[in-house]
DRENTORNU-715383 format. One record per residue (C-alpha): residue number from 1; residue in one letter; x, y, z. Coordinates in pm, 1 decimal, always signed. Layout:
# residues N
badren: NUM balo: A x: X y: Y z: Z .
...
END
This chain:
# residues 321
badren: 1 balo: X x: -1648.1 y: -2180.6 z: -744.5 .
badren: 2 balo: X x: -1417.4 y: -2449.1 z: -700.0 .
badren: 3 balo: X x: -1316.1 y: -2493.7 z: -1037.5 .
badren: 4 balo: X x: -1236.8 y: -2133.8 z: -1047.9 .
badren: 5 balo: X x: -1009.4 y: -2087.0 z: -777.7 .
badren: 6 balo: X x: -685.8 y: -2244.4 z: -943.6 .
badren: 7 balo: X x: -717.5 y: -2014.9 z: -1264.3 .
badren: 8 balo: X x: -743.0 y: -1719.3 z: -991.9 .
badren: 9 balo: X x: -444.0 y: -1842.5 z: -833.9 .
badren: 10 balo: X x: -258.6 y: -1857.9 z: -1181.6 .
badren: 11 balo: X x: -359.6 y: -1520.8 z: -1266.2 .
badren: 12 balo: X x: -246.2 y: -1377.5 z: -931.0 .
badren: 13 balo: X x: +101.3 y: -1541.2 z: -993.5 .
badren: 14 balo: X x: +103.1 y: -1393.3 z: -1354.5 .
badren: 15 balo: X x: +16.3 y: -1044.9 z: -1224.4 .
badren: 16 balo: X x: +292.7 y: -1077.4 z: -952.5 .
badren: 17 balo: X x: +549.1 y: -1193.5 z: -1227.1 .
badren: 18 balo: X x: +433.4 y: -886.2 z: -1442.0 .
badren: 19 balo: X x: +508.5 y: -623.6 z: -1219.3 .
badren: 20 balo: X x: +844.0 y: -769.8 z: -1122.4 .
badren: 21 balo: X x: +958.4 y: -746.9 z: -1459.5 .
badren: 22 balo: X x: +733.9 y: -463.6 z: -1582.7 .
badren: 23 balo: X x: +643.9 y: -261.4 z: -1303.1 .
badren: 24 balo: X x: +436.5 y: +26.3 z: -1337.1 .
badren: 25 balo: X x: +383.1 y: +186.0 z: -1689.2 .
badren: 26 balo: X x: +530.2 y: +494.0 z: -1727.9 .
badren: 27 balo: X x: +215.9 y: +635.3 z: -1950.0 .
badren: 28 balo: X x: -141.7 y: +542.1 z: -1964.0 .
badren: 29 balo: X x: -174.5 y: +374.0 z: -1651.0 .
badren: 30 balo: X x: -529.1 y: +287.7 z: -1555.4 .
badren: 31 balo: X x: -502.8 y: +399.9 z: -1194.0 .
badren: 32 balo: X x: -407.8 y: +742.4 z: -1329.3 .
badren: 33 balo: X x: -724.2 y: +729.6 z: -1533.9 .
badren: 34 balo: X x: -912.8 y: +648.4 z: -1284.7 .
badren: 35 balo: X x: -762.4 y: +938.5 z: -1072.8 .
badren: 36 balo: X x: -855.9 y: +1158.1 z: -1371.5 .
badren: 37 balo: X x: -1220.2 y: +1043.1 z: -1332.3 .
badren: 38 balo: X x: -1211.3 y: +1091.9 z: -987.4 .
badren: 39 balo: X x: -1101.1 y: +1468.5 z: -1015.8 .
badren: 40 balo: X x: -1373.9 y: +1520.3 z: -1282.5 .
badren: 41 balo: X x: -1627.5 y: +1400.4 z: -1057.2 .
badren: 42 balo: X x: -1520.0 y: +1588.7 z: -770.3 .
badren: 43 balo: X x: -1563.5 y: +1918.2 z: -963.6 .
badren: 44 balo: X x: -1910.2 y: +1831.5 z: -962.2 .
badren: 45 balo: X x: -1991.3 y: +1668.3 z: -622.3 .
badren: 46 balo: X x: -1779.1 y: +1880.8 z: -385.4 .
badren: 47 balo: X x: -1935.7 y: +2015.9 z: -98.2 .
badren: 48 balo: X x: -1772.6 y: +2079.1 z: +229.6 .
badren: 49 balo: X x: -1932.4 y: +1777.2 z: +414.0 .
badren: 50 balo: X x: -1932.1 y: +1421.9 z: +457.6 .
badren: 51 balo: X x: -2234.9 y: +1340.4 z: +243.3 .
badren: 52 balo: X x: -2088.8 y: +1469.5 z: -53.0 .
badren: 53 balo: X x: -1765.4 y: +1288.6 z: -0.7 .
badren: 54 balo: X x: -1952.5 y: +989.8 z: +62.3 .
badren: 55 balo: X x: -2148.1 y: +1006.7 z: -261.4 .
badren: 56 balo: X x: -1821.9 y: +1082.9 z: -434.6 .
badren: 57 balo: X x: -1687.0 y: +742.1 z: -279.7 .
badren: 58 balo: X x: -1992.3 y: +544.0 z: -358.6 .
badren: 59 balo: X x: -2001.1 y: +623.0 z: -729.9 .
badren: 60 balo: X x: -1656.8 y: +537.4 z: -815.0 .
badren: 61 balo: X x: -1633.0 y: +230.9 z: -587.5 .
badren: 62 balo: X x: -1963.6 y: +120.1 z: -742.5 .
badren: 63 balo: X x: -1854.9 y: +164.5 z: -1089.5 .
badren: 64 balo: X x: -1558.6 y: -24.0 z: -1036.7 .
badren: 65 balo: X x: -1727.5 y: -325.8 z: -869.0 .
badren: 66 balo: X x: -1963.7 y: -327.8 z: -1149.8 .
badren: 67 balo: X x: -1708.1 y: -322.4 z: -1392.1 .
badren: 68 balo: X x: -1507.8 y: -571.0 z: -1237.0 .
badren: 69 balo: X x: -1783.5 y: -833.6 z: -1178.3 .
badren: 70 balo: X x: -1884.3 y: -767.8 z: -1560.3 .
badren: 71 balo: X x: -1497.2 y: -889.4 z: -1647.0 .
badren: 72 balo: X x: -1493.1 y: -1160.7 z: -1450.3 .
badren: 73 balo: X x: -1832.2 y: -1292.8 z: -1543.7 .
badren: 74 balo: X x: -1753.1 y: -1252.8 z: -1916.4 .
badren: 75 balo: X x: -1446.3 y: -1450.4 z: -1854.5 .
badren: 76 balo: X x: -1627.4 y: -1726.7 z: -1653.1 .
badren: 77 balo: X x: -1362.9 y: -1961.7 z: -1626.1 .
badren: 78 balo: X x: -1015.2 y: -2114.3 z: -1768.2 .
badren: 79 balo: X x: -734.8 y: -1927.8 z: -1921.5 .
badren: 80 balo: X x: -987.8 y: -1616.1 z: -1959.0 .
badren: 81 balo: X x: -1032.6 y: -1612.2 z: -1619.5 .
badren: 82 balo: X x: -655.2 y: -1633.6 z: -1513.3 .
badren: 83 balo: X x: -576.4 y: -1347.1 z: -1793.4 .
badren: 84 balo: X x: -849.3 y: -1112.9 z: -1635.3 .
badren: 85 balo: X x: -733.9 y: -1167.8 z: -1278.3 .
badren: 86 balo: X x: -361.6 y: -1142.0 z: -1415.3 .
badren: 87 balo: X x: -428.4 y: -804.9 z: -1543.9 .
badren: 88 balo: X x: -620.1 y: -639.7 z: -1266.6 .
badren: 89 balo: X x: -347.6 y: -785.9 z: -1029.0 .
badren: 90 balo: X x: -102.4 y: -631.0 z: -1195.9 .
badren: 91 balo: X x: -278.2 y: -279.4 z: -1227.7 .
badren: 92 balo: X x: -327.6 y: -273.8 z: -871.9 .
badren: 93 balo: X x: +38.5 y: -367.2 z: -775.5 .
badren: 94 balo: X x: +331.9 y: -117.2 z: -705.9 .
badren: 95 balo: X x: +573.7 y: -293.9 z: -505.1 .
badren: 96 balo: X x: +848.5 y: -310.5 z: -805.8 .
badren: 97 balo: X x: +834.4 y: +64.9 z: -860.4 .
badren: 98 balo: X x: +837.1 y: +139.6 z: -472.8 .
badren: 99 balo: X x: +1149.4 y: -65.3 z: -412.5 .
badren: 100 balo: X x: +1292.1 y: +118.7 z: -738.7 .
badren: 101 balo: X x: +1225.7 y: +436.8 z: -603.0 .
badren: 102 balo: X x: +1333.7 y: +370.6 z: -264.0 .
badren: 103 balo: X x: +1664.5 y: +234.9 z: -384.4 .
badren: 104 balo: X x: +1709.3 y: +563.3 z: -618.0 .
badren: 105 balo: X x: +1652.9 y: +761.4 z: -321.7 .
badren: 106 balo: X x: +1921.6 y: +571.3 z: -127.0 .
badren: 107 balo: X x: +2170.6 y: +632.3 z: -397.1 .
badren: 108 balo: X x: +2104.0 y: +980.2 z: -445.0 .
badren: 109 balo: X x: +2170.0 y: +1016.3 z: -49.1 .
badren: 110 balo: X x: +2494.4 y: +809.4 z: -64.9 .
badren: 111 balo: X x: +2612.5 y: +1043.2 z: -339.3 .
badren: 112 balo: X x: +2532.7 y: +1343.7 z: -113.2 .
badren: 113 balo: X x: +2273.2 y: +1476.7 z: -343.5 .
badren: 114 balo: X x: +2013.4 y: +1610.4 z: -91.6 .
badren: 115 balo: X x: +1829.0 y: +1819.1 z: -358.3 .
badren: 116 balo: X x: +1785.4 y: +1506.5 z: -585.9 .
badren: 117 balo: X x: +1657.1 y: +1334.9 z: -278.5 .
badren: 118 balo: X x: +1400.0 y: +1589.2 z: -214.8 .
badren: 119 balo: X x: +1290.9 y: +1623.4 z: -537.8 .
badren: 120 balo: X x: +1227.4 y: +1218.6 z: -603.1 .
badren: 121 balo: X x: +1052.9 y: +1199.4 z: -229.6 .
badren: 122 balo: X x: +707.2 y: +1287.7 z: -351.7 .
badren: 123 balo: X x: +712.7 y: +965.5 z: -578.1 .
badren: 124 balo: X x: +684.2 y: +791.3 z: -230.9 .
badren: 125 balo: X x: +494.1 y: +994.6 z: -27.2 .
badren: 126 balo: X x: +307.9 y: +1320.5 z: +54.0 .
badren: 127 balo: X x: +543.9 y: +1495.4 z: +288.8 .
badren: 128 balo: X x: +691.6 y: +1848.6 z: +220.1 .
badren: 129 balo: X x: +1056.5 y: +1751.7 z: +124.2 .
badren: 130 balo: X x: +1185.8 y: +2104.5 z: +171.6 .
badren: 131 balo: X x: +1220.4 y: +2078.7 z: +557.1 .
badren: 132 balo: X x: +1413.9 y: +1754.0 z: +556.6 .
badren: 133 balo: X x: +1788.4 y: +1700.3 z: +565.1 .
badren: 134 balo: X x: +1950.0 y: +1367.3 z: +459.7 .
badren: 135 balo: X x: +1832.4 y: +1190.2 z: +763.6 .
badren: 136 balo: X x: +1500.5 y: +1312.8 z: +758.6 .
badren: 137 balo: X x: +1472.7 y: +1182.1 z: +385.2 .
badren: 138 balo: X x: +1576.7 y: +861.6 z: +488.3 .
badren: 139 balo: X x: +1325.9 y: +809.6 z: +748.5 .
badren: 140 balo: X x: +1049.5 y: +936.5 z: +536.1 .
badren: 141 balo: X x: +1144.4 y: +706.3 z: +245.9 .
badren: 142 balo: X x: +1194.6 y: +425.9 z: +489.2 .
badren: 143 balo: X x: +839.3 y: +483.6 z: +647.9 .
badren: 144 balo: X x: +685.9 y: +513.0 z: +293.5 .
badren: 145 balo: X x: +861.1 y: +184.5 z: +172.2 .
badren: 146 balo: X x: +712.3 y: -2.4 z: +469.9 .
badren: 147 balo: X x: +362.4 y: +129.8 z: +456.1 .
badren: 148 balo: X x: +334.5 y: +79.4 z: +85.4 .
badren: 149 balo: X x: +461.5 y: -251.8 z: +120.3 .
badren: 150 balo: X x: +123.5 y: -348.4 z: +262.2 .
badren: 151 balo: X x: -102.0 y: -82.8 z: +89.0 .
badren: 152 balo: X x: +43.3 y: -150.8 z: -263.1 .
badren: 153 balo: X x: +141.4 y: -482.4 z: -269.7 .
badren: 154 balo: X x: +20.9 y: -707.6 z: +20.8 .
badren: 155 balo: X x: -345.7 y: -563.2 z: +15.4 .
badren: 156 balo: X x: -394.3 y: -573.1 z: -347.3 .
badren: 157 balo: X x: -275.9 y: -965.8 z: -342.4 .
badren: 158 balo: X x: -500.9 y: -1052.8 z: -57.5 .
badren: 159 balo: X x: -820.7 y: -863.1 z: -212.3 .
badren: 160 balo: X x: -725.4 y: -1054.0 z: -554.6 .
badren: 161 balo: X x: -741.3 y: -1367.1 z: -369.0 .
badren: 162 balo: X x: -1032.5 y: -1326.1 z: -170.8 .
badren: 163 balo: X x: -1240.3 y: -1088.4 z: -418.1 .
badren: 164 balo: X x: -1101.0 y: -1159.9 z: -752.4 .
badren: 165 balo: X x: -1093.5 y: -905.1 z: -1027.7 .
badren: 166 balo: X x: -1383.6 y: -698.2 z: -851.6 .
badren: 167 balo: X x: -1201.6 y: -727.3 z: -529.9 .
badren: 168 balo: X x: -899.8 y: -596.6 z: -634.4 .
badren: 169 balo: X x: -1028.9 y: -332.9 z: -844.0 .
badren: 170 balo: X x: -1258.0 y: -205.6 z: -570.0 .
badren: 171 balo: X x: -957.4 y: -208.9 z: -330.0 .
badren: 172 balo: X x: -727.5 y: +7.3 z: -565.4 .
badren: 173 balo: X x: -974.9 y: +237.5 z: -627.2 .
badren: 174 balo: X x: -1047.1 y: +281.7 z: -229.1 .
badren: 175 balo: X x: -685.9 y: +334.0 z: -151.2 .
badren: 176 balo: X x: -627.6 y: +569.6 z: -473.6 .
badren: 177 balo: X x: -935.1 y: +789.9 z: -338.5 .
badren: 178 balo: X x: -785.2 y: +786.2 z: +33.5 .
badren: 179 balo: X x: -451.0 y: +909.4 z: -138.5 .
badren: 180 balo: X x: -649.8 y: +1201.0 z: -364.9 .
badren: 181 balo: X x: -906.8 y: +1333.7 z: -64.4 .
badren: 182 balo: X x: -834.8 y: +1128.1 z: +241.2 .
badren: 183 balo: X x: -612.5 y: +1342.4 z: +399.9 .
badren: 184 balo: X x: -698.3 y: +1626.6 z: +668.4 .
badren: 185 balo: X x: -631.0 y: +1955.3 z: +507.7 .
badren: 186 balo: X x: -873.7 y: +2215.3 z: +524.7 .
badren: 187 balo: X x: -1054.5 y: +2108.7 z: +175.9 .
badren: 188 balo: X x: -1080.1 y: +1736.4 z: +265.2 .
badren: 189 balo: X x: -1096.7 y: +1723.7 z: +631.9 .
badren: 190 balo: X x: -1472.8 y: +1662.1 z: +581.6 .
badren: 191 balo: X x: -1505.7 y: +1571.9 z: +211.1 .
badren: 192 balo: X x: -1242.4 y: +1291.3 z: +241.4 .
badren: 193 balo: X x: -1378.1 y: +1141.2 z: +568.5 .
badren: 194 balo: X x: -1569.3 y: +846.0 z: +379.3 .
badren: 195 balo: X x: -1244.6 y: +774.9 z: +162.7 .
badren: 196 balo: X x: -1015.6 y: +777.1 z: +468.7 .
badren: 197 balo: X x: -1258.7 y: +521.5 z: +677.1 .
badren: 198 balo: X x: -1318.7 y: +316.7 z: +390.9 .
badren: 199 balo: X x: -943.2 y: +272.0 z: +334.8 .
badren: 200 balo: X x: -881.4 y: +214.6 z: +694.1 .
badren: 201 balo: X x: -1110.7 y: -71.9 z: +676.3 .
badren: 202 balo: X x: -1000.9 y: -209.5 z: +357.0 .
badren: 203 balo: X x: -626.0 y: -221.4 z: +490.2 .
badren: 204 balo: X x: -706.5 y: -347.3 z: +852.4 .
badren: 205 balo: X x: -651.9 y: -735.1 z: +789.3 .
badren: 206 balo: X x: -371.0 y: -680.1 z: +506.3 .
badren: 207 balo: X x: -153.3 y: -467.3 z: +727.9 .
badren: 208 balo: X x: -174.8 y: -737.9 z: +992.5 .
badren: 209 balo: X x: -79.4 y: -996.5 z: +756.5 .
badren: 210 balo: X x: +187.2 y: -767.7 z: +606.5 .
badren: 211 balo: X x: +304.0 y: -719.0 z: +971.2 .
badren: 212 balo: X x: +349.1 y: -1102.4 z: +1012.3 .
badren: 213 balo: X x: +520.6 y: -1142.3 z: +683.8 .
badren: 214 balo: X x: +755.1 y: -873.7 z: +789.6 .
badren: 215 balo: X x: +843.9 y: -1069.6 z: +1112.7 .
badren: 216 balo: X x: +880.1 y: -1406.5 z: +884.9 .
badren: 217 balo: X x: +1090.9 y: -1251.3 z: +647.5 .
badren: 218 balo: X x: +1307.2 y: -1043.6 z: +870.0 .
badren: 219 balo: X x: +1617.9 y: -1293.1 z: +873.7 .
badren: 220 balo: X x: +1624.8 y: -1239.1 z: +491.6 .
badren: 221 balo: X x: +1799.6 y: -900.0 z: +534.2 .
badren: 222 balo: X x: +1967.8 y: -989.2 z: +897.4 .
badren: 223 balo: X x: +1677.2 y: -881.9 z: +1087.4 .
badren: 224 balo: X x: +1490.2 y: -966.1 z: +1363.4 .
badren: 225 balo: X x: +1155.6 y: -1138.9 z: +1398.6 .
badren: 226 balo: X x: +1142.2 y: -1097.9 z: +1755.5 .
badren: 227 balo: X x: +1193.3 y: -718.2 z: +1760.5 .
badren: 228 balo: X x: +966.7 y: -716.7 z: +1462.8 .
badren: 229 balo: X x: +692.9 y: -860.8 z: +1691.3 .
badren: 230 balo: X x: +793.0 y: -683.9 z: +2019.0 .
badren: 231 balo: X x: +795.1 y: -318.6 z: +1799.0 .
badren: 232 balo: X x: +415.3 y: -414.6 z: +1648.5 .
badren: 233 balo: X x: +278.9 y: -502.6 z: +2016.7 .
badren: 234 balo: X x: +445.8 y: -237.5 z: +2196.3 .
badren: 235 balo: X x: +415.5 y: +89.6 z: +1939.4 .
badren: 236 balo: X x: +166.4 y: +28.6 z: +1664.0 .
badren: 237 balo: X x: -113.7 y: +143.6 z: +1876.5 .
badren: 238 balo: X x: +11.4 y: +501.4 z: +1914.0 .
badren: 239 balo: X x: +26.2 y: +578.3 z: +1563.1 .
badren: 240 balo: X x: -239.0 y: +796.0 z: +1446.4 .
badren: 241 balo: X x: -322.6 y: +551.3 z: +1145.9 .
badren: 242 balo: X x: -453.9 y: +184.7 z: +1262.8 .
badren: 243 balo: X x: -310.0 y: +36.9 z: +994.3 .
badren: 244 balo: X x: +35.3 y: +193.7 z: +887.4 .
badren: 245 balo: X x: +142.7 y: +188.8 z: +1281.7 .
badren: 246 balo: X x: +140.3 y: -183.8 z: +1239.8 .
badren: 247 balo: X x: +352.3 y: -212.0 z: +920.8 .
badren: 248 balo: X x: +595.7 y: +60.7 z: +1011.5 .
badren: 249 balo: X x: +634.9 y: -69.2 z: +1357.6 .
badren: 250 balo: X x: +713.8 y: -425.8 z: +1242.2 .
badren: 251 balo: X x: +988.8 y: -270.8 z: +991.6 .
badren: 252 balo: X x: +1131.6 y: -41.6 z: +1252.6 .
badren: 253 balo: X x: +1166.0 y: -369.8 z: +1496.3 .
badren: 254 balo: X x: +1279.7 y: -608.9 z: +1243.1 .
badren: 255 balo: X x: +1553.3 y: -381.6 z: +1093.5 .
badren: 256 balo: X x: +1656.5 y: -236.5 z: +1453.8 .
badren: 257 balo: X x: +1582.5 y: +135.3 z: +1371.7 .
badren: 258 balo: X x: +1375.9 y: +405.2 z: +1523.8 .
badren: 259 balo: X x: +1093.4 y: +562.2 z: +1299.7 .
badren: 260 balo: X x: +852.7 y: +833.9 z: +1392.6 .
badren: 261 balo: X x: +862.8 y: +1187.5 z: +1524.2 .
badren: 262 balo: X x: +764.4 y: +1528.8 z: +1343.0 .
badren: 263 balo: X x: +615.5 y: +1448.4 z: +1008.0 .
badren: 264 balo: X x: +572.2 y: +1771.9 z: +791.9 .
badren: 265 balo: X x: +289.5 y: +1770.0 z: +544.6 .
badren: 266 balo: X x: +181.8 y: +2031.4 z: +318.2 .
badren: 267 balo: X x: -139.4 y: +2098.3 z: +521.9 .
badren: 268 balo: X x: +6.6 y: +1993.3 z: +880.9 .
badren: 269 balo: X x: +275.1 y: +1929.3 z: +1125.6 .
badren: 270 balo: X x: +226.9 y: +1576.8 z: +1305.1 .
badren: 271 balo: X x: +441.6 y: +1492.4 z: +1589.3 .
badren: 272 balo: X x: +440.3 y: +1115.1 z: +1589.5 .
badren: 273 balo: X x: +560.6 y: +855.6 z: +1833.1 .
badren: 274 balo: X x: +861.6 y: +632.5 z: +1816.7 .
badren: 275 balo: X x: +818.6 y: +292.3 z: +1638.4 .
badren: 276 balo: X x: +1129.7 y: +87.4 z: +1733.6 .
badren: 277 balo: X x: +1417.5 y: +128.5 z: +1970.5 .
badren: 278 balo: X x: +1730.1 y: +156.7 z: +1771.6 .
badren: 279 balo: X x: +1900.3 y: +454.2 z: +1608.0 .
badren: 280 balo: X x: +1739.2 y: +678.0 z: +1361.0 .
badren: 281 balo: X x: +1789.5 y: +525.9 z: +998.7 .
badren: 282 balo: X x: +2007.0 y: +598.3 z: +719.5 .
badren: 283 balo: X x: +2032.5 y: +506.1 z: +352.7 .
badren: 284 balo: X x: +2200.9 y: +168.2 z: +418.8 .
badren: 285 balo: X x: +1892.1 y: +90.2 z: +643.9 .
badren: 286 balo: X x: +1671.4 y: +213.5 z: +347.6 .
badren: 287 balo: X x: +1841.0 y: -43.2 z: +117.5 .
badren: 288 balo: X x: +1756.0 y: -324.5 z: +380.1 .
badren: 289 balo: X x: +1413.8 y: -207.9 z: +396.4 .
badren: 290 balo: X x: +1392.5 y: -206.4 z: +17.3 .
badren: 291 balo: X x: +1538.6 y: -566.9 z: +30.8 .
badren: 292 balo: X x: +1287.2 y: -680.5 z: +306.1 .
badren: 293 balo: X x: +980.1 y: -521.4 z: +139.1 .
badren: 294 balo: X x: +1072.7 y: -727.3 z: -195.3 .
badren: 295 balo: X x: +1105.7 y: -1028.2 z: +22.9 .
badren: 296 balo: X x: +756.7 y: -975.9 z: +159.5 .
badren: 297 balo: X x: +601.1 y: -917.8 z: -174.3 .
badren: 298 balo: X x: +727.6 y: -1267.2 z: -292.0 .
badren: 299 balo: X x: +573.6 y: -1405.3 z: +14.4 .
badren: 300 balo: X x: +254.4 y: -1260.8 z: -15.2 .
badren: 301 balo: X x: +213.2 y: -1349.4 z: -356.6 .
badren: 302 balo: X x: +264.0 y: -1696.5 z: -245.1 .
badren: 303 balo: X x: +17.8 y: -1684.9 z: +43.6 .
badren: 304 balo: X x: -258.2 y: -1515.7 z: -186.8 .
badren: 305 balo: X x: -204.5 y: -1805.0 z: -439.0 .
badren: 306 balo: X x: -269.6 y: -2048.0 z: -161.4 .
badren: 307 balo: X x: -560.4 y: -1854.8 z: -20.2 .
badren: 308 balo: X x: -723.2 y: -1829.9 z: -390.5 .
badren: 309 balo: X x: -684.5 y: -2213.4 z: -399.2 .
badren: 310 balo: X x: -827.4 y: -2289.8 z: -73.5 .
badren: 311 balo: X x: -1065.6 y: -1994.9 z: +61.8 .
badren: 312 balo: X x: -1409.5 y: -1882.9 z: -43.6 .
badren: 313 balo: X x: -1443.9 y: -1540.3 z: -199.2 .
badren: 314 balo: X x: -1538.6 y: -1282.8 z: +34.4 .
badren: 315 balo: X x: -1404.0 y: -984.9 z: +264.5 .
badren: 316 balo: X x: -1126.1 y: -1060.3 z: +496.6 .
badren: 317 balo: X x: -1228.4 y: -956.3 z: +876.6 .
badren: 318 balo: X x: -1043.8 y: -720.2 z: +1075.3 .
badren: 319 balo: X x: -938.5 y: -816.0 z: +1428.2 .
badren: 320 balo: X x: -1081.5 y: -623.1 z: +1704.6 .
badren: 321 balo: X x: -821.8 y: -372.3 z: +1842.7 .
END
């Protein structure tokens, strides 16, 4: 195992660089292919119950775990191991596309193109853009940038460091299934229960690592480390998600803005608590959030390389709440 660790770290670094340069492929993305398979299986397994949803998750996640382990075994060690780790890491990362989309939405808001910003918002999150004005769009986009900094970048890097190819592929599969069926719509309230709970578990430690990195990186965008930690401690536990609350509160405190409030999805309206104590965010704050996200992404990659070199393969533990 010791001989494998430096090659895993090299693969993670190459995967990070590939995401920074190439971002997500416009067509034929492997994650989209996994989503197609999940949707096809759902047509066979769907029942309005938790057991059917758990079966769906077990089959798909088990297939990814087996495939990832087989790929890593075939690579064995050396450059081949670095190559497959790099490919798996790049496939799982989404930080560069996240940042570009957030910047594009800020550009649209600055140009007064609210309709264009509404059309772009579904690329970031699942909220109903029709009911949002410019301020609501800025807040929704900033919250999505914050949450996905953890889900789409910090978490894949951490799982790649600790679990190699199987770890990062399984994580990306879990997170994709949560996005597809883990919501509380009438169709998925029970069928998606297992996907949502497994995603909470998989993101528990990464969200807290991401929150800590936000505090460390806040000065790079003129933000406040103390504000990030204060908002995290005071507000995160009131958020309906045990993980999104951590990273969104940390971003709010670091940037000196207030997040939360009424949040309209296609299937329900959530009244979320306030996170942070500043004014409502605007397009300039969204740009700062994007810069903070990119800084955290780089810091997370450096941390993942160090962890892969020094640590054992395994599952990150979730601190008790």
